[in-house]
N, C-alpha and C positions, 0 to 999 in steps of 0.2 A: 542483498544475496537477493537473487528473483528464488520467488519461492517455487516449487513444485507444486504439481496438481494436488497432491494431496491435502494441500493449506487448507482448500477449499471444497473439499468433498470431491466422492467420487461421480456424484450426477453432473456437475458443472467440468468436472475434469473431461468427461466426456465431448461435452460440448467444446472444449475448448481446442480439442486435438491438442493434448498434454504435453509437456515440453521433453526434451530432448535429458536425459540424467547425463552429470557431471564427468567427462572422459568417455564416455562415446564415441568411437570414430566417423568419420562424415559419409553421411548416405545422401541418394539423393533423395528430397523432401520437396521436388517441385511438387504443385498442385496446374491441374487444366485449368484456366481461365475460364471465368463466367462467357456468356453466349452475348450478355449485353457489355461487358468490359469496352469492347471501342463504341457503344454509344456513354457508357460513364465516362470517358474520357473525355467524349465530345463535349458534352456538357460544361466540361472543365474550360476549353474553348473558349466558349461561350460567357461564361464567368471573367474570365480574363479580361476578354474584350470589354465588359461592362464595368469591371474594375478599373481598367486601364484610365476610360470615360472619368471616371468618378475619380482617380489620381491627378490628372491632369489640372483639374478645378478646385480641387478641395486638401490638395496634401502638398505637403512643403518638399522643394526638390532635396535630395536625388531623386527623377522619378523611375522603378524598372519596371511597372508592368509592360510598359510601350514596348520592349526587349523585346517582348514574347507574343506578340500579334503585329499582322502588317499592316494594319491600318488603322489609327483611333479615330472610330467613329464617336458624336457625342450623343451620349442616352437623354434620356427625359429628366425633370428634376426630381422623378418620385423615384428613380433607380439610383440616382446617383448620390440622393438621402440615404436611401434603405443600404447600398453600398458602402456609405460613408458610416455610417451607425456598426454596421457588420464589422467592420475591420477596426473600426475604432475599438468595438468592445473587445477580440481579440489581442489588441495592443494595450487595452486599459489591463487584461489580466497578465500577459508578459510582462510591462512597467511592474506591478504589485509584486510579481514572480521575482524578477529581475532586485528592486529593493529590498524585499524580506529577506533574501538569500546572502546579502552582498559579503562576498570574504568567503564564498562556498565555491564548492563544485557544482555546476548547473549544468543542465542537461536539456533543451528543449527538442523534443519527436512530434512534427506534424504530422500525423496520420492521413494520408489522401489527400497530401502537399496540393497539387496542380500544379500550377506554375504562380502559386504564391511565392512571390521575392520576400517573405516576412524576415529572414536571416540578413538579407543584406539592407535592408533599410535601419534595423538595427545595429549593425555594426558600422553602418555608413555614417547615422545621424547619435546614435548612444555608443560608439566603439567603449567608451571607458566604464560604461555600467555594464557592458557585457564582459567584461574580462573571468577569464576561468570561466566561460559558457561556452558549449557545444551545441550547434543545431542541427538536427538531422530531419533531414526531409525522406518522405515515406509515398511511394505509390507505385505504381504499376511500373514495369520496367522498361516499358516501352518509351512511356511519357518520361522516366527519368533520364535516362538514356537523351532523349532530345532536350531536357531540360539544362543537362548537362553541358551537351554541345554551345547552348547559347550561351550559357556563363563563360565557358572559357572563350568565346569568341569574343566577348564584352569586356573592355579592360575596367570596366566603372564596376563591376563585379568580381570579375577576374581579381584584382588588384587588393581585394579586401581579404584574401586566403592566402593562409601561410603554408608550408609544409604541404604542399598539396601531392596527393597523390592519384594516377586514374589511370585504369588500361594498365597494370604492370603487373608481370608475374609474380603469382604466388597470391595475389589478393581475387577474391571473390568476384566474378564479374558481374554480379547483380550490387555489389557497391561501386556506382559508378564514378562517385568522388567522394576523397577524406582529405582532410585538413585540419589542422587545427581547430580551426571557427565551427566549421562545417562537413557534413557528408551528406551524400544523396544515395539512397539504398532503393534497390528495386526490388519490392515484391507484393505479393497479393496480400491483403489485409487479411483473409480467411485463412491464408496459411501460416499460424502462431509459430509454429514449429522453425519453420524457417525463417519468419522476424527475427524471434531470438537470435537466433543462431549469429544473424548477420550486423544484427543488435551489435552482440557481445565482441565481434570483430573492431570498431571502431572506436569503444569507447566502455568503459569500467562503470557500471550504473549503483554499484550495491551502497558504493557512499557518497552517490551523488543527490542532490534535488531537484527532480524531474517534473518538467510540466510535461501533461500532454496535449497535444490540441488537436478537435478531430471538429473541421467545418464541414458540413455535408455529407463529406465520406462516408460517417455510421449508417445516414438516410438510402443509402443505396446499397449497404449490402445486405442481406439475409437476416433477418432479426436474432437469430441465435447467435451468427457468425460476429455481428455485434457485440451481441451481450458478453462474448468469449472475448472479443479483445479489451473491453470496458474492464472484466474480470479480473484479465492478464499483465495490464498496466498495474492494478493495483499492488502487484508484486515485485515490480520492479526495483522499488527499493523504499526504504521504512516512511521518507517524503517525496509523497507522490502526488503534483495534482493534477486532475483531468479538466480539462477546458472542451466544452462539449457546444459546438452552435449547430441544431439541425432545425427541419419544420414542428410543430405542434400542430395543434388545431384545438382551438379555444373554443368551439362550437358541434354539434354534428355532421355527418359527409354534407349533405345536404346545404351548407350554410353556402350560398351562391361563391364569395371569393376561398372557401377550401375547396368546392368541386371544381372550381376553375383553375386552381394550381395545381390539384391532382392529376385533374383531366391532363395538363400541360405536358407532365414527367411521364403521364403511361404513353400518351402521345409519342416522346422520344424516346419509346423503348426502356425507360429508367424511371421505374416507379418508387415511389419516395416508402418505402417496407414497414420505416417506423411511426409515421404521423398518427395511426388509428390503433397503434400496438401501445403506446406513449405521450397520448394525446394529452396529460392534464400535467400541470407540478407533482402533484400525487406519486404517480406512475414513476415520473422521472427519478422522483425523491427515493424512490422504492427500489427502481434499477440498481441504483448507483448504490446504496446501504445495502442489497442482494451480492455487493459485487465487491464488499472490503470497506468502502468509504464510510469516513466516520461524520465528516463536514461537509455539509451538500447545500450550494446554496443556487436557487433555480429564478430566474426571472424570465420574462417575455421580455424580445428588445424593446417594447414599446414601454412595459413597466422602467426595464431600464433608462429607456430614455428621459424620464423621468426621477430620476434615483439621482439626489443630489452627491451621492458617493462617487458616480459615475462624469455629471457636466454638470456645471452652475447654468442658473441662468443668462450670465451675460457668455458663455460657451456656444447656448444655441441661440440665441439670437444672432451671435454673429455668422453664423451657416448664412442666414438670411441675406447679408450683403454680398456671398457668391454670387447665386443667380436668381433670379424671382422665383417662387415657388407660395404655392396655393393647394398642392395636391394633399391637403393633410389625411382624408379619410382614407387614400389609396396607401399611405405611409405606414398609418396608424392598422388598418388592415394587415398589411404585410408584416410589418412589426412582430404582432402579435401574434403571426402564425408560425415566428421562431422563437426559439427561448435557447437561453444563456445557461448553461449546467457547469458550475464551479465545485469540482468537488475534491476533497484532501483525504488522505488516509491515515496523518498524522494527528499533532497535539495542534498546531501551527496552522491556520487557513491562512491561505493568500490574502483574499479580499478582506479589508476593513470591517467590520460589525455595521448591518444595515443602522439606520436612523429612523427608530421607531419614533413617530412626530404626534405628540398626544391629541387629543380631538379638542379643536380650540374653536373660539370663535369665528362665524361664518368670515369677517371682516377677513379673514388671512387669506382666503377662496384657495386655503391648502387642506384644510382641515375644519372639522364642525361638530359643536357639540348636539347634532342632530342623535335621536336615541336610538338604539338598533334592537330589533329582538330576535331570540333565534326560533323563535316559532314561523309555521310555516310563510312562504313567501306568496301564497296565491290567494285570491279575492274567492270569496264562495260562489260570487258570480262570475269569474274567471269563463266557466264554458261557457257562457251564456253568449258569448260573440262566435263569428263564422267569417271566412273567407270566400268571394267566389271571386273565380277568375273568368277574364273575357278578353277572349285573343284579339290581334290586330293585324287586320290582312293586310295592312301594309307594316312600314316602321314608321310612322309619324310620330310613335307614342317611346320608341327609342332616344333617349335623351335624358340626360341627368342635370343636377343642378339648377335646371329650369323652375318656370313658379307657377304655380294653378289658380284661377280665378273665376269667379261665377260668370257664367253667361246672362248680361240682363233681361229681365223678362222671361227666361226660360229654364227649364231643369235641366239642363246643360253644364258642364265644366269645361272650360278649357285651361291646357299649359300652353305657357310662353316660354320660347328662348330655350336656353339648355345646351348643353356641349355633347352634340353627334357624334357620332361615326367619324368624320374627315375634319368637323369642324364647329364652330360656332353655327347657334340656330337662330335666326330671326323670325320662323313658322312658329304656328299653334297647333296643336291639336285638337279637338273636341269628343267627350263623350254626352252621352247623354239614354234616358231609357229609348229602350228598343219600340216600347208604345206611342211614341210622342209622334205627333205629324207636323208639328212645329216648323215654322220658315228656319230658312239657313242660317245657323248662327252665324252670327259678326262677329270678328276678333281681333286684336291689336295687329293694326298694318305693320307690317315686314319691313316698312320704312321707317319705324322706329332704330332698331341697328339690331343687330345679332348682339348678344349677352349671356351670360352663365348668373350665377350665386346671384341675384338680385332679388326684389321683394315686391308681391303685389298683395294688397289686400283691400276687404270693401271697407269702403269707411263707415260709420254708423247712419247713415241715409240711406247706403245702396249703392253709392258709386264706388268703379275700381281707382284703384292707385298703384302705378308703376313707380319704384322709385330705385334710381343707381344700380350697379349690377358692376361688369367685367367682361375686356375681350379677353385679356393678360392678366396674369397679376401684376403686372406696372402699367396696366391700362384700365386703371377705374374710369366710372362715368359719373357724372353726378345730375343729369338730365332727369325730369320726372314729370311724368303721366299722369291724367287725369280724365276718367270715361263718366260722359254724361250721356247718359241714351244710348246710341250706338257709333257716340263721335268720342274720339282722342282729344285731349288738347295739352300740347306741351304745356304743363307748371312753371313755379319757379324752380332752379335748379340748386343743389344742394352747396352748401359753400365749397365744400370738394369732393371731389368722385369717393365712393363708398361702396365696398363690397361684402358679403358676407353679416349685414346686419339686421338687425329686427325693427320691423315695424307693428305698430298696432294704431287702433282709431281708437281715437278719446272723441267723448262732447264737451266741449268750450261755454263759459257762460255767454248767455245768449242764445242757446243753442246753435249753435257754429259746430262744424265736425270739424275734426283736425285730426292730426295725428302724431306721434313721438316717434324717432328714429332712434335707437340705441344701440348700441356698440357698430361693429363693423371694423374692417381694412381700407386705408386711405393711402396704401402701398405697401408693398412687399415688406417693408420692414416698418412701419406705424399701424398700431392700433388705434384707433378711433378714443379719444380722450370726452369729447363732447356731447353732451344729450341733446337733442333737436327737436323743436316743435314746430310742426307746420299751422297755420292759419292760412285760411283761403284768401283773404286781402291781403296778409303780409308776406307771407312765404316761411323760410325757415328763421329759424331764430334761437341762441343754445338758452337753455334751461339751465338754471342754479341749480347747486346738487345741498340739498340741506340733509342732515344728520348722518349717519355712516353711508362714506361711499364705497361702493363694490369695486374691484381690481378692474380697469379697462379691460374688456375683451371681445373677441369677436364670435360666429354661430352660435349665441345661446337661446335658450327661450326665454322672448319675454313675452309676457304671457299679460290678456288683460281680462280682468274677471267683471269687472261693470264701465260704468261712464268713464272713469277716469284711476283706476288702480288695480293693482295685478300682483304677478311673482315674477323673480327673476333667478333662477337657475345653470349652471352649467356654461357651458362656452369657454373657448381656450385666451390663453396669456397669451400676451406678446411670446413669453418664451416658448410656446407649443405646448403647454402643458392643461391639461381640462381643468377648470375651478372646480372648486368644493363649495360647499357652504348654500344658503336657501334664502332668500332675501323676498321682502312686501315694496311696494311700491305705491305711493299715490300722488297726484299735482296737489302742488299746497296753492291754493284759491284765495284769493282775498280782494275783499270790492270790484270784485267782477273782471277781476285780473290773475293768470297765471303767473304767480312769481316763480314757480322752482319746483322741480322732484324729491322729496323727499326717500328715502332709504333705510331700512331699519331691518337690521338680521334679523332671519326666525330659528329656532334652534326647537319647535316642537314639531319636528318631523319626523314621525314614527313609522319605521322601515326593519324591514327582516336584515340581517346580518347581509342575505347573497344580492338583493335588490340595493342593498345601498352602495356597493362601488357602481352601479347600472344607473343610477337616477341622476347624477349630474352629466351631463352627454352635449355631444356638440354636433352640431348639425342635424338634431333630430325635428320635427313634426309634431305637433300637437293641435286637440279637438277637443271641444266637449260634447258627451253626450249624457243625456238628465243630471245629474248631481259629480259627475265624477268630469276629472280631467283626464283624457287619454295621453301620453309621452311615448312617439312612435319614432322608432330606427335611431338611424345615428351611430356615434362611437362612444365610448364611454373612459373613463381611466384605467381599466383595462383593455381597451381597443377594440376588439369584434364586443360587441352581445353575443350572448348566446341565445336560441329559440325563445327559451324558456323564459328572459326577461327583457327583450325585444321590445313589446308595449308593455307599460306599467298604467296604473289608474292612478290618479293622486284625490284623494277626498277629504272633506275638512269645510273650514269656514271661509266661503267665498266671500263675505260682503265687506266692506272699508273699513280702514282700520283709523281711530284717530288718536292725537299726540297723547291723550290724557290719559287712554285707554291701558291698563295693567295685566290684564291677562292675557297671556298668550292665546289665539288661537291653535288649535290643532290640527296635524293633517295627517294623514294614513297615507302611505305607499305599498304598492300591491301589484301582484302580474295579470296579466291577461292574456291568455295561451287560447288564441283563437284557433279552433278546429277547421280543417282542411277536407275536404276529399280528397281521393288519390285521384283523381284528374288533375288536381289544382297545384300547381307549383307552387312553390316558397317565392314569396317574392323577396326581392333584394332592396331592402331597406336601408338603402345609400344614396346618397343624392335627389332624393324622391320629393315630392311634392301632394298632400292632401288636401281635401275640400269635402267639406260637407253638403249632404244631397238638401232636397226638400223633406224628407223623409225621412230623415237622422242616422241617414247611415254616413258612411266616409267614404269617400273614393283617391285609390293612391295611383298617382300616375305619376311617368318616368322614372327614374332612378337607374342606377349603376357606377360603375367605374371604371378604369383603367387598370387593371389586376395588376399591377408592375410588368413583368414581361411577358406574364403569359395570357396577354390579351384583353379586350374590350369583354365587359358583359354588360348589357343593357336587359333591364325589362320588357318581357312581351306583351303587349297587351294592357288591360287596366284591374286592380284587383278594387272589390267593392267591402269593406270591414261593413258589417251589421249585426244588430242583437238579432238573435236567433225569434225570440219571442214574437218581435217585430214581424220577422221574416224582409222577404225582397218585394218588393210588389212589382218589378219587372226587371228583365235582364237588361244589360248595358252594353252599346255600342260605340263604337269608331267612326263618326259621321262625317260628311264636308262640311266647309265654314269656306266664307266668304271675307275679304281684311277688308274693315273700314277706311273710309274715305278721308282724308285728313281735308282739314276746315281749311277753304283761300286766308291769303295774307289777308290782314286787316278786315275780318270777317265779324258779324254781329258779335259774336263773343271775341274778348282776346282771349292770352295764351293761357291766362291764369284761369279760363275756365268760368269766371266773374269780371264785370266793369272793373278794374283796378285803375284804379288814379296813379299817376307818375310822377306827379307834381302841379304847381303854378305854372299855367300858362303862359308867354310874357308875352303878351297882344302887340302886334304890328302898329304904329302908328306912322305919320309924312309929319313932320317936322318945318312946322312956318317959319323956322328962326332959330337962332342958337339957343333959345330959354330953355326949351325940352331937354337937349342934351346937358347944358351945364347944369340943371335941376340936378338928373340924374346922375352928374358925378358929383355934388353936395348929396346929394343924400344916399351914396353908395349903391345904386340900384340898377341892376341890369335893363336896357333900352333897347330894343328890335325898331330900327327904323329902315324905313321902305320911301323908292324914289330920290337917291341922294344920286348927286353925278361924281363919280372919282375920274372921271377921264376915260381914253378910250380901250379900257378894257374888253369890251367885248369883242375886239379883234386880237385879242393878245395871244389866244390859243393858236392861232394859226399865223403869230408873225415870223417865217423864216427866220429873222437874223439871230435871234434868241437859242438856236439850237449850237451855236458855236460856245457860247457861255453858261451853258445847262449845266455839262456834265462839270465844270470847272467849280461848283459849290452844291451838292446837292445832300443830304442826309437820307441815311434811309429809314422806312416803318413799317411796323409790322402789315403784311398783305392779308388784309381778310377777307374780304368780298370781289375777287379781280371782275372786271367789266367782261360783256364778252364781245361787242361788235363797238366798231365806231364810226363818228359820220366822218366825212370828208375836211370839215373845219378840222379837228383834233387830231388826224389820223397822223400827221408829224410828233404830236404830243407822246401818244400812243406809243408808237415806234423807236422813241425816244427816251423811254422809262423801258421798254422790252430791251433796248441797246444796254440799258445800266444795269438790267438784271434786277430792277426797284421796283417798289411799288408806288414811291413817294419823291418827289423831288421840291425841296426848298430852295429858293432863291434869294438872296440877299440883296434887295435895292438902297438905293441912296435916303436916304428923308428929304421930304420937298423943301427942307432950310438949309440942307446941305449940299454943297457946290459939288458938281457934278467930277472932277478932278477927284476927290476925294472918296469916288466907289472904286474898290480894288474887284472889278467885271475883267473877263480874259478878253477882251474884244475891242476894236478900234474906237477913236472917239466919237464917228458919227452912230456907231450902234449905239456907245454912253450915251448920246444924246436923244438919242430916241425912246433907248427906254428911261432915261428920264422923264419926257413926258407922257410915258404910259399911265403913270396913277398922279390922279391928281387929289388932293385932301379937299373934299366939298367944303362950300363956303363957310355952311353952317357948322361947321369944325372948329373953324379957324382959331377956335379959343386956345385949342393944344399945340399949334403949327409949331413953338420954340422948346417945345415938350418934348417932342418926339423920341426917341432912342433908338427905334429900326423899325424897318417896313419891309417884310416878307412876301413872297409868290411862291404861294405853292401847289402846285400841282401835282392830283394823287388820282391812283385807278382805285379810289373809291375804301381806302382805309378808316376806319377807327381808331379813335383816339380814348388811351386810360385817362383818369382822371391826373388833374395837373392843375397847377396854379401858380402865379406868379405877382412881384409887388410891383409890378407895374398893371397902369391901363391899361386893356383891351380893345380893339375894335376889328373886329374879323368882318371884312367886305367880299360878300358870296358871289361868284360870279358864272362859277356852272357845277349842279347838280342839284340835291336834295339831300339837307342834312338834321337830323333831329341834335340840339346841342341841353345838355344836362349843367345848371350851375346848381354851386352850395354855396351860401355864405360862408364867411370866414370863423363863424361861432362852430363851426361844425366842423371844424380840422380834425379834434384829436379823434375825432371818428369815423376817418375817412382811411386808415390806412399809411398815413405818410412814416416812412422811416426816417430818423434823425438827419436833420441836413438834405432831406431830399426835397424838391418837388415835383416828384410825380409819384404817385400811390402804386402801393402795391393792393391795393384793394378791386379784385375783379367786379365789377358791374355790369360789365358786357354780358349778355346773353347769345350763347352762340346762335345763330342762323340756322333755320330746319326748313321744312318745306311746310310747316305749320306759322311759319313767324320768319320777317326777318332780323337783324340784328333791332335791340333794343336794352334797356335798365332792367338790371337788380331794383327792388327798393332796399334801400339804404334803412335801417330800422333806427327810430330816434334823430331822424333826421330832418332838414326840410329843404324841398328842392325846387326848381323852376326848369319852364325846360320852352325852349325856344325852338319854332320850326320854322327854316330857313331855306329861302327861295333865291334862287338866281335875281341881283338888284340888292339884297339886303344886305344890311349891314347892323352889327349885333355886338353893344358898348358891354363887354365884362371889366366890372370894376376891380380893385386891386385887390388881392389876395383870394377872392372868389374862384373857388374851384370848378374847373369844366372838364367835361369829356362829351363826344360827338359820336353820332352811328349813323352813319349814312342809308337813306332808304332808296329802296329798290322800285316796286311796283304798285303803286297806288291802285285799290280795285274799286275805291269807294271814295267822294270827295265830301270832307269835313274841313271846310274851310274856316281859317281864322277869322276871327275880329276885326278884319280890316276897316280901318278907316278912309273911307272915301270925302273925296272935296267937293262941298258944299258950287252951287252954280255960280258964283260969284270968284272961284276958285281957291277959297279958304277952306280950312277943317272944320268940322264939326266941332271938334275936341278943343279948339281954340276957347271955348266959353267956359270947360270945365279949368278948374285949378287946378295947375301944372302936377303939385304932390299927388291930387287926386287921380289923374291919368297917367302919373307913371305907377303909381302904387296899385292901380286897378290892374287884378289879376285875377284869371279863370280859373277851373280845376281844367284836369287835361287827362287823357285815358294815354294807354299804349299803343294807338291805332291811327290818331291823327296825321293826316299825310296831305300838306298844301297839295290844290288840284293841278294838272297839268293841262297849257293851255290850249295845246293839239290835243287831246284830247288820247296821247301815247303816253306811254311811264316813262319819266324819265331816264328808267335805266334803261330803255329801247333806245331812248336820241342820243344818249353818252355814258360811254362808260368813267370818264373825268369827272374828278372834282379840283375844281377850282377857287381859290381864294387869295386876298392879300389882307396881311394882321400886320395891324400895326400898332405898335406899343408905344406908350407912352408914361413919363413917371411922375407923382403926383409928390414928391419928397424931394428934397436939393440931393443933387449928386453924392453928396459925401453919406448920404443916409442909407444908399442902398449899393449892393456892387453885383456888377451883371457878368453874366457866363457868356460868350461867345458860342452856343451849341446850338442844335437846329432850332431851339425854342428859344434863343434869345433870351434866357432866362434872366429874373431880378430878384435878389432875396436881399431880405432886410440885414445891413452890415450890422446890427446891432445883435441880432439871433446870432450870426456867426462868429462874433467876435465874442457874444456870452457862451458860446459850444467851447471855443477855445480855452475861456476863465474855466470850464468842468473840468477839462482836461485837468487844469492847475488843481483845481480844488482834488481830484480824484488824488493827485502826486503825494498833496500833503497828505494824504491820509495812508496810501500804503507804501512810500519811500522809503527808504532805510534811515531812522532816527538818528542823529548826529553827526549827519555829514553836512556838510555847508559849503555852498558854490563847489560842488563837485568834486568836495573833497572827501576822501573815507573814512567810516564814522571811526571816530572817539574814546570808544567805550573801553580800549585796555588799559589808556592810563588814569581810570577812573578808575575810586577803589569799591570792590565790590563789583568791578565789571562783570563779572558774567553771571551777576544775576539780575542783570539791564536787558529790556527785551531790544532785539535790532529794529522790528516791526509793531504799528499798532497791530493787535490780535483783528483779523478777519471781520470774525461778528461784532467786536466792538467798533471799528470803521464802518460795516455795513447802516449798526445803528443809528451811529452819527449824520452817514448821509444822506437816511430816511427822515431823520428830524430836519435836517437843511432842507429836504426835497418839500416837507409840509411845511414849512416856514416859506418856501418860495410862492406854494400854491395862494397861501395865507394872502401874501401881498398881492398875488394874482387877483386873486376873491376882492381884491379893497379898491380894486383899479374901476 
């Protein structure tokens, strides 16, 4: 039964345009449309287009939104995720409603439906759940007529309806469509009298369970009319649920996102009427309570996102696989500006009860034992701070998610990178006090590359450091840079690209200045789980974690309080939920060596109830002022942070802690409300960067966001946060800057900023006979030989006859550094590689001891005979002539080779080009990233070339490496099972000649009198800059873009002990290893196969007594334990060798 107006009081009856009494004859109850009705309908068109784009990516078929738009244009990832969340919220309520009222007559009314195809999605996908359910769409008559026409012309929707009536005499024309499952009514929602009459004509509501949905529609209505609609709906039945989705304001109207959103709709002529009338949860709850609803559930969409009733962690993480996403602040701000209200007028609420999680230990990252007080959150000194704003005459500072750093030797601060209005930036903006007349600040060169979400810090010695970042969410960057003076050097790359990480400076034993990298994302779907330590000489290495380990996260506050200890709080988990809890950390140092990073959860955080929910943040900045830590901006568990809590202060015991300490240090959280003059705009503390000045103030640079589909918002200019008592000595201005010059390749400082040893240098020697080579083979030591005669190979690259055979036997290599120009002598080779669209070619030649008829080359007999004479084994190496397994000619356009090894000995005869070869002995093999069964490493040790450096190698922690510099004419012996990698060298600018052995006057070598083992084992350290000189004065790269070598492989074990694969490397492996790997498969089967089987026969358990009590398989945990025991036993036997 529909309640009369008197049931809710006379005052509300006037507002609600009281309903018509039963039995009253039909009267003209039409109402003039609002002036902006057409504009309101236009917003529906825009929303439908955005939802159609979301539907195509995120929703399962069939798709219906596309039927209501001319063209589906792809929206941004943030808009997709926001629309998905909004549609999912409504569907969640609908599902709970349908499942709760199963077997009852149900009615779902969509007030202001627009082109929402919600009824058809449910009828198509969950038809059985929709039995005894009728969907009713209500909107402006013109819009409903258009929607009816589209439905009737689309078989995929029309065929879902039964007993359809449309435009039939006797039916009110405002009922555009009526069927058993669906009705479409054209009516102004302000006209409740007419709405009630039309509703009665299509459905009987008194005995039905009713769900009313209003998604955005009520916010465009006059507030009193929207209230009347909510009040009226409560009387439709004794079982009514109202689902409201509309904008709300979690902060004051001057919040930049709020202002951008309200200005957007005001500019469209469709102002958000209710956003400030019912801004908070208490206001909305009171609104529905006054309308007669007893049970009211209110959440912002951001709170709903983290609600375990609504989404599980796996469901949230699954979205990351749909499309790359990293607009978390934008998504959180939008979602916290929308609320979901689910109200019920009966005793059976639709939604399940909320899960109230008790405060637990910080280890959970969901809650914590932090104490919360009800006293005022304000610090008595909170008003001692003030903001001062300085405008930017241009748009240099209009960027977000950049990173600020101090300009050396000046009271100036720069911000580098970030996202601008159109693209990612590689430029810097600089500000400094107006009174300074210092020289033009030198900033990071744009050639470092555009990026955002990177980190820049100042080490404890004053050097600046840049680490990682990204271009797009799927393009993480791993390069790192160090500033010394006005010069930036590229240092060791991260093991893998990382963004939204945190970096803190630490002082290591020996007064070494390093840094710790914590958290971040390494891909759109993966959060970094390792903590990295950077040391100037050794680069990055992983740190072990002692104590309780916090959940992996990105965008946290990772704060250093001293030389090697600090705090951790906030950040976001892999599933997009902000971590709660409060941690302390410190480096574990024993015997002047950093062993690990120890974490300990802290429970002594004294905070007000109001401050507590905004303490753990994502994307905040921080800084120290006197004895307290300022936490500035970002987003929190509630999403948008209100102005009162935007800046918090943390005070307490910041000294280091020890394992044996028992007393928990206390910390207190208070708010800082900085005052602003009337002409000082409010800063948007999202994507901003802060840096302290030399006078103790803090400069806020950058900041902003792409505010959903409302447009971009950028902070214009800079803000200085300072203590009133100290004052601000001078005004700040934006000043011009100049980019630093990149150091030349092979400069006196190498790319680590210090002279880094890359390995033990293998010095070249001139052989006087076969003794030196035979000794190197017996000792299994690499040997770099010079002056060997290997045939007329110097003319090889201009031999026309090879053009016919090259294409028949080549393999591809990764092209890393293509050449530029070619000399006439090798132009033919370059053209062949160009035509083959490859960077290298490998030609298998017959070994010297094999007759030419065994060579499977596609050329005639004369050409074969010519090829057979091109390479000749030097007489000094004749001892291996009958052991050779393959000879290869390799021609490439300066490719680089990853780590690999072979079970055969290898001699590389270098003919053209200059290469640096890295060698590692067999005992390092387990540290070099070889996958089981592979002789090519997965470990990327090649540094990418930049303007600062050419190709080089990363340091491999815990390994012993050798380095050989090869010039044309050199031959390098690589013992069996030694790993090797090589890089091409481009343009040496300084000549550091290797210690080449010269001949005496009598033609003998001065090394002839030195014992052979001493000569072979004599090694020297080599840095990353050593390059052989060019005899012509020109760089080798200028002379030739090609790299040509012969590779000879020879066995040192019987044929039966090796297995050879004929691939591009003609690789060989120990047959014992491959056979043993097959034995491992047999061992695994013994523990994992079905018991009772014999020779492939089925199990015979059924014929045994008590067969149902027998297990068919060994339990997995038991099998795992025994396999681990076998593994340990195998390791013990290996150690005994």
